[in-house]
Every structure is written in C-alpha cells, then in structure tokens.
C-alpha positions, 0 to 999 in steps of 0.5 A: 403066460406060463410062469416058468419060475415060481418062488413062495415064502423062501427063507434061508438062514446062516448062523443066526443071520436071515439072508431070505425072510420069506420072499415071493416072486415069479418069472413068466416064460420068455421074459427077464426078471431083474432082481435088484438090491444092495450087496447082502440083500439076498439076491445071490442066495435066491439064485443059488437056491433056485439053481439047486446049489443051496437048500432053503430052510422054508418055502418052495421054489419051482423051475418049469414045474420041478421042485428045486428041493425034491427034483434037483436033477430035473431042474439042473437039466434045464438051467444054466448059471453064470455067477458074479465071476467068470468060472472058467479054467484058465489053463484050458483053451476056450474050446476045451472049456466048452467041450469039458462042460458039455461032457459034464452035462452028459453030452456025447463027445461029438455033440460037445465038440460041435456045440463048443464050436457053435458057441465060440462062433456065436460069442465071437471067440473063434479066433481065441478058441485055441488059446488058454483062457488065461490070455483072455480079456475080462470081456472075453472070459465073461462071454466064454462063461456065458457060452458055457452056461448055454452048452446044454440049451437051457430053458432058464438062465440065471445071470448073477451080476453078469457084467461085474468088472466089465468096461462100458463097451464090453457091458454093452456087448453083453447086453446085446447077447442077453437080448438075443437070448431072450428073443430066442425064448430063454427065460432069464433071472438077472441079478444086478446092481447096474440099474441102467442094465435092469432098465434096459433088459428086465421086463419086470423087477423085484427089489430085495433089501434085508432078505425081504421083497420091498417093491416089484413092478415094471421100470415105469411102475417103480419110477412112478412110486418115487413121484414126479420130476426132479430139479437138480442144482450144483452150487459153487461154494460150500454153505450155499446148499442150505440157502438154496433149500430154504429158498425153494422149500415152497415149491418142493414136493418133498424135502430136498436131498442135499449132497454136501460133498458134491455141493448138489441138491435134488428137489422133487417137484410137482410140475415141469419147466415152469417150476424150474423157471420159478425156482430160478426166480426165487434164487435171484438175489440169494447169493447162491452161485449155480454151476449146473441146473437140470430138470429130469424124471426119476430113474431107477437110482432114485427108486433104489435110494427111496426104497433102500435108503442109499444109492446103488453106488453106495450099495456096492461094498462087499457083503460077507454074509451072503457070499461066504456062507454059500461058498461051500455049498456051491460046488457040491454035486455040480459036476455030477448032477449037471449044474456044471457051469459054476461048479467044476471050473471054479475051483482052481486047476482041478478041472485041468487034470480031469480034462487031460486025464479023460475024466470029462471024456475029452 
C-alpha cells in the first residue's frame, strides 16, 4: 500500500520550547491515522507543518511524494484542512462561503458554484445555504467548514480536532461523514482527544507526548500494551478504598489505581469473571460497602493514562505553547497558494469585503 504521508525526524522549536522532538510516522493511502496526545503534545504543530502553514526546523515530510518545504504549491493543491474551530465567514451565506473558497482554489466561477451546491447537498445544508453562517448551529458550522475543505476534491484531508465543541448527536453525524470520505478513498490525518472517536475512525494510531512519539499501532495493539482486564469498584464511604486495595492486592496484576474523589478503584487482573468472584469473596467481612462493581477490557483511555500519566479528560486544559506560537504563521500565503480552508476565512470580516468586492471572483 502506498504511503501518502511520510514524516521523518520532524523537529519544531518555539522560543526555546521544543514542540516536536523528531517524530516519525506514515499514513497509507485511503486510510485514517489517528494522532493522539494531550494538548501541547505537538499534534497541531505537526498538522500545520504538513499543511505547509509552518516550516519545520529539522526533518522531512512529504505528502503524495511532494516535499512540504520545497514543493508547497503542489502539496496545497491536493490537501484540505479543517482546524479545531470552524473557519467560516459568519457574514456570508453557506453558499457564498463555499463559492469563495472555490475561487481561492482557482476554480472557475461556474465550477465553484456547482461544487458549492453539491457540497451543500452532501452535508445536508441545502435549506441553510442561503442564510448567513452566523445563524448556524455549531454542528452546521462544522459541517460547512469540512465542506469547504473538500471544495477542490483533495486526496489528503487534515482534520484537527474536527468535533471539538459538538454535542454527542452532531459528533456522531460527523463521524458518519468522515467514514463516507474514507470509503471514497480520501486519506485522512485525524487529531483528536476523544478516544472513542479515534477508536471508531482510525485504522492506526500514533500517540505523541512532549513532542515525541511514545506509541503506535492499531487500537487493539495499543490496548494489548496495557494488559488484561480490569476490575472496577466504587465504594460507599471515604476511607474504604485503602481497605479494598489491601484486601485485593494478592489478585492484582499491577497496583490498584485509586480515585479518592470519586471513591473508585481500578485493579488490573490476569483473568476474567472467576477473578471477580474471588475478589468479592475476599471483600466479605471487610466492612467495605460496594456501590458498583464491574469487569471490563482496557480501552483507549487506559492506554492514554498508562502512556501519558493522565486521562484524556485531564489532558483537555488549554496549552499556550502549541496554539499561540503557530497562530501567526497559519494564515501566511493561504489564500494565494490554495490552502484556503483555514487561512482566509479565519481572520474576521476581511473575507466579507473581498467577496463582495469581487476579490474572489464572486
């Protein structure tokens, strides 16, 4: 299978801080690679470098054989990019947004309008297409944003936290849209902190922390690194977790993880339901009152916790290093070189004036 994205030894520094410390990964054509990691890990920096919006300091990266540093124009002609926040002009209608992006990609007026109509239908936005984007819900704005990234039929799509801020129903709908793109042969690099999203969409995953790749593999391969099943207990009163952990130390494959604030214990085990029965027997007469008991396989959150030292929920705090440092470079050259999906529409009302003045060929 052809590797459509190849990254080798990629390094990026910002004012003494190393955002990427020599990462390597590749993405086979027609597949989805999930790039996982806490905020500030380097995910967005990697995407911006691959999208030619930010230069690297060391290493190489190619997209469809084109070097992102020396062949930026060719790269931009075959990619689409959707950032963490919908990059649409809220004063333009949905149709006008898509038409504008088409013209920024150097499509003719007729082709831009035809493509805009096609994408509005595909993303279930026909009825809303004549309304200003500022009247759209979060899910509608996100769909419009992804539609804009597809205006030039890209071979490669970069989705940087595509479902950030969406409610569960809108997120599920977005997953279905993404699955449809993959079925059509689009190659996707997906960054996300929603581990169930990566579990569903990604063929393989790369976990980044502090600018380094710390794990890679399929979902099942990563889960296998964590080990076997887990016993989960929730106790009724403070102080009971320590008693529970002491009583069950003999059957634990690893030390119990205790969450005092939620009165919850997670105990890795070697075995299944028979070990659960043994655990309940060991707790008899201990005075520990159980509110909930469960036996489950490890999930990606266990992987995340094991590899990075904290859960995905804990990793969602904002990180200034990655976002702020790349902000300035993100828009440079976007409109003129073809990477229009994130550049022109992100900076306030400038696109409104351009569109109505004819600057995009409207």
